[in-house]
C-alpha positions as CSV (number, residue, x, y, z in Angstrom):
1,M,-75.3,-31.7,298.2
2,L,-74.5,-31.7,294.4
3,A,-70.9,-32.6,294.8
4,S,-68.1,-32.7,297.4
5,G,-64.4,-33.4,296.9
6,S,-61.2,-32.2,295.3
7,K,-62.8,-32.2,291.8
8,G,-65.6,-29.8,292.7
9,N,-67.9,-28.7,295.6
10,C,-71.4,-27.4,295.2
11,T,-74.4,-27.3,297.6
12,V,-77.9,-25.9,297.4
13,V,-79.5,-24.4,300.6
14,A,-83.2,-23.7,300.1
15,T,-86.4,-22.6,301.8
16,E,-89.8,-22.2,300.1
17,R,-88.8,-18.6,299.2
18,T,-85.0,-18.5,298.7
19,R,-82.4,-20.7,297.0
20,L,-78.7,-20.3,297.5
21,L,-75.8,-22.1,295.7
22,V,-73.0,-22.5,298.1
23,D,-69.7,-22.7,296.1
24,C,-69.6,-23.4,292.4
25,G,-66.9,-26.0,291.8
26,L,-68.7,-27.9,289.1
27,S,-69.1,-26.7,285.5
28,C,-72.3,-24.8,284.8
29,R,-73.6,-27.6,282.7
30,E,-73.0,-30.2,285.4
31,T,-74.4,-28.0,288.1
32,F,-77.6,-27.6,286.2
33,R,-77.8,-31.3,285.3
34,R,-77.4,-32.3,289.0
35,M,-79.9,-29.7,290.2
36,K,-82.5,-30.9,287.7
37,L,-81.8,-34.5,288.7
38,M,-82.8,-33.5,292.2
39,G,-85.9,-31.7,291.0
40,E,-84.5,-28.2,291.4
41,D,-84.7,-25.4,288.8
42,P,-81.3,-23.7,288.4
43,H,-83.1,-20.5,287.3
44,A,-84.8,-20.3,290.6
45,L,-81.5,-19.7,292.4
46,N,-81.4,-16.2,294.1
47,A,-77.6,-16.0,294.8
48,I,-74.3,-17.8,294.9
49,V,-72.2,-17.8,298.1
50,V,-68.5,-18.5,297.8
51,S,-66.2,-19.8,300.6
52,H,-62.8,-19.3,299.0
53,E,-61.1,-19.1,295.6
54,H,-59.7,-22.6,295.1
55,S,-60.7,-24.1,291.8
56,D,-62.7,-26.9,293.3
57,H,-65.0,-24.2,294.7
58,V,-65.1,-21.7,291.9
59,Q,-64.3,-23.4,288.6
60,G,-67.9,-23.1,287.3
61,L,-68.5,-19.6,288.8
62,L,-67.9,-17.4,285.8
63,V,-70.2,-19.2,283.4
64,T,-72.9,-19.9,286.0
65,A,-73.0,-16.3,287.2
66,K,-73.1,-15.1,283.6
67,K,-76.0,-17.4,282.7
68,L,-78.1,-16.8,285.9
69,R,-77.3,-13.0,286.4
70,I,-77.7,-13.4,290.2
71,P,-75.6,-11.8,293.0
72,V,-72.3,-13.5,294.0
73,Y,-71.3,-13.1,297.6
74,M,-67.6,-13.4,298.7
75,T,-65.1,-11.6,300.8
76,E,-63.2,-8.8,299.2
77,A,-59.9,-10.8,299.4
78,T,-61.5,-13.8,297.8
79,R,-63.0,-11.6,295.1
80,A,-59.5,-10.1,294.4
81,A,-57.9,-13.6,294.3
82,W,-60.6,-14.9,292.0
83,R,-60.2,-12.0,289.6
84,R,-56.5,-12.5,289.5
85,Q,-57.2,-16.1,288.4
86,L,-59.5,-14.9,285.7
87,R,-56.9,-12.4,284.4
88,A,-54.3,-15.2,284.3
89,Q,-56.7,-17.1,282.0
90,R,-57.4,-13.9,280.0
91,L,-61.0,-13.9,281.2
92,E,-63.2,-11.2,282.7
93,P,-66.4,-11.3,284.7
94,P,-69.5,-10.5,282.7
95,P,-70.5,-6.8,282.5
96,G,-72.9,-5.9,285.3
97,M,-72.1,-9.0,287.3
98,A,-73.5,-8.3,290.8
99,E,-70.5,-9.0,293.1
100,E,-71.5,-8.5,296.8
101,T,-68.7,-8.5,299.3
102,F,-68.9,-9.3,303.0
103,D,-66.4,-9.3,305.9
104,A,-65.4,-12.7,307.4
105,G,-67.1,-13.0,310.7
106,R,-70.1,-10.8,309.6
107,G,-73.5,-12.0,308.6
108,F,-75.8,-11.0,305.8
109,Q,-79.3,-11.8,304.6
110,V,-80.5,-13.3,301.3
111,G,-84.3,-13.5,301.2
112,D,-85.4,-15.3,304.3
113,I,-82.0,-17.0,304.9
114,A,-79.7,-15.5,307.4
115,V,-76.0,-16.3,306.5
116,S,-73.2,-16.2,309.0
117,S,-69.6,-16.4,307.9
118,F,-66.6,-17.3,310.0
119,T,-62.9,-17.6,309.3
120,I,-61.4,-21.1,308.9
121,P,-57.7,-22.1,308.8
122,H,-56.9,-22.9,305.2
123,D,-54.3,-21.8,302.7
124,A,-56.5,-19.5,300.7
125,A,-56.8,-15.7,300.6
126,D,-59.6,-15.3,303.1
127,P,-61.4,-18.7,303.6
128,V,-64.7,-18.9,305.4
129,A,-67.3,-21.4,306.4
130,F,-71.0,-20.7,306.8
131,T,-74.0,-21.3,308.9
132,F,-77.5,-20.7,307.5
133,R,-80.6,-20.0,309.6
134,A,-84.2,-20.0,308.3
135,E,-87.6,-21.2,309.6
136,G,-86.1,-22.2,312.9
137,V,-83.4,-24.4,311.4
138,K,-79.6,-24.0,311.6
139,L,-77.4,-25.6,308.9
140,G,-73.6,-25.6,309.0
141,V,-71.3,-26.0,306.0
142,V,-67.7,-26.4,307.2
143,T,-65.0,-27.8,304.9
144,D,-61.4,-27.0,303.9
145,L,-59.9,-26.4,307.3
146,G,-56.7,-27.8,308.8
147,Y,-58.0,-28.1,312.4
148,M,-61.0,-27.1,314.5
149,P,-60.2,-23.9,316.4
150,A,-62.4,-22.7,319.3
151,S,-64.1,-20.1,317.1
152,V,-65.3,-22.8,314.6
153,R,-66.4,-25.1,317.4
154,Q,-68.5,-22.3,318.8
155,H,-70.1,-21.4,315.4
156,V,-71.3,-25.0,314.8
157,R,-73.0,-25.3,318.1
158,G,-76.8,-25.8,317.8
159,C,-76.7,-26.9,314.2
160,D,-79.7,-29.1,313.2
161,V,-77.7,-30.3,310.1
162,L,-74.0,-30.1,310.0
163,M,-71.9,-30.8,306.9
164,I,-68.3,-31.1,308.0
165,E,-65.0,-32.2,306.4
166,S,-63.5,-35.7,306.9
167,N,-60.9,-35.5,304.2
168,H,-58.3,-38.1,304.8
169,D,-57.1,-41.1,306.7
170,L,-53.7,-40.3,308.0
171,E,-52.1,-43.7,307.3
172,M,-53.5,-43.7,303.7
173,L,-52.2,-40.2,303.2
174,R,-48.7,-41.0,304.5
175,T,-48.3,-44.2,302.4
176,G,-50.3,-42.9,299.4
177,P,-49.1,-41.6,296.0
178,Y,-49.0,-37.8,296.7
179,P,-45.6,-36.1,296.6
180,W,-44.3,-35.4,300.1
181,S,-44.8,-31.6,299.7
182,V,-48.5,-32.2,299.0
183,K,-48.8,-34.6,301.9
184,Q,-47.3,-31.9,304.2
185,R,-49.8,-29.3,302.9
186,V,-52.8,-31.6,303.4
187,M,-51.7,-32.5,307.0
188,S,-50.8,-28.9,308.0
189,R,-52.9,-26.6,310.1
190,V,-54.0,-24.8,306.9
191,G,-54.8,-28.0,305.0
192,H,-57.6,-30.4,305.4
193,L,-59.4,-32.1,308.4
194,S,-58.5,-35.8,308.9
195,N,-60.9,-38.5,310.1
196,D,-58.9,-38.5,313.4
197,S,-59.2,-34.8,313.9
198,L,-62.9,-34.9,313.2
199,A,-63.3,-37.8,315.6
200,E,-61.4,-35.8,318.3
201,F,-64.0,-33.0,317.9
202,F,-66.9,-35.4,318.1
203,T,-65.6,-37.0,321.3
204,G,-64.8,-33.6,322.8
205,E,-66.7,-30.3,322.5
206,Y,-69.3,-31.3,319.9
207,D,-72.7,-30.7,321.4
208,G,-74.5,-33.5,319.6
209,S,-77.3,-31.2,318.4
210,A,-77.4,-32.2,314.7
211,A,-80.1,-34.7,313.6
212,I,-78.0,-35.3,310.5
213,L,-74.2,-35.1,310.0
214,I,-72.8,-35.1,306.5
215,L,-69.1,-36.1,306.1
216,A,-67.8,-34.1,303.2
217,H,-64.7,-33.4,301.0
218,L,-63.6,-37.1,301.3
219,S,-60.3,-37.7,299.4
220,E,-60.6,-40.3,296.7
221,Q,-56.9,-41.1,297.0
222,N,-56.4,-40.9,300.7
223,N,-59.7,-42.0,302.3
224,H,-62.4,-44.5,302.1
225,P,-66.1,-43.8,302.8
226,E,-66.4,-46.6,305.3
227,L,-63.3,-45.6,307.1
228,A,-64.6,-42.1,307.5
229,R,-68.1,-43.3,308.6
230,R,-66.7,-45.8,311.1
231,S,-64.3,-43.2,312.6
232,A,-67.2,-40.7,313.0
233,E,-69.7,-43.2,314.4
234,L,-67.2,-44.6,317.0
235,A,-66.4,-41.1,318.1
236,L,-70.0,-40.1,318.4
237,G,-70.7,-43.1,320.6
238,P,-73.6,-42.2,323.0
239,K,-74.3,-38.9,321.2
240,Q,-75.7,-40.9,318.3
241,S,-79.3,-42.2,318.4
242,L,-82.1,-43.1,316.1
243,I,-83.1,-39.4,315.8
244,A,-79.8,-37.5,316.2
245,N,-76.4,-37.6,314.6
246,R,-77.3,-39.8,311.7
247,V,-74.2,-40.0,309.5
248,L,-74.4,-39.5,305.7
249,L,-71.5,-39.4,303.2
250,A,-71.3,-36.7,300.5
251,S,-70.0,-37.9,297.2
252,Q,-68.0,-36.5,294.4
253,S,-69.7,-38.4,291.6
254,E,-73.4,-38.0,292.4
255,P,-75.7,-35.8,294.4
256,L,-76.8,-36.7,297.9
257,P,-80.6,-37.1,298.1
258,P,-82.3,-33.9,299.3
259,I,-82.3,-33.5,303.1
260,L,-85.6,-32.0,304.3
261,V,-85.8,-30.5,307.8
């Protein structure tokens, strides 16, 4: 986890053979700096996988893809939305950029990592979340969704590691500095998942399979790390043990130490 939050999201998923960059919301320079800080070589990356076109997920994509010359995977609608953003800035993808498209709900393979995508409720062109399978391990990366529909709950079953959004505390959001229109957007069914909504999932249909849970995309204005952690841990209750459902917090300002499974 190189970064998670409204200022930029970026994650590395790796096996011994394959390395994926999931979203590219930091500048190329900062992405490379944080990867090197974690002992990772950016030039060893095999592909970039993009969840949706919002700037906190793609603002470093153009330069990073240009420098690394590796395939970029996104849905066709996300690709079209991203290209419109570039044209508005009078920018163009580099010649020969390998843009690989996939359909939401369909899987694809990069090296020895099997990638599954699934639609999430968010106000983007064609937003998706992912699970990754390799070497008998299943990892879920699920952020930027207004609620947890049945399809998403099903996709995250059996995850050994699950990164999931815990964006805001409802009371902090309601009384905070955002304009009311933005508050409505965040709280909507195509906005972001609150601490309470995540807790409801944990107390209900969550299967308790993950050894590690990472709370991600925490709002710096409308949440506090300890509020998010306490809400999750109380909801997990008996599902949490010394070996399962250990709760970690992703940060905007610094990478999370590598998680080895």
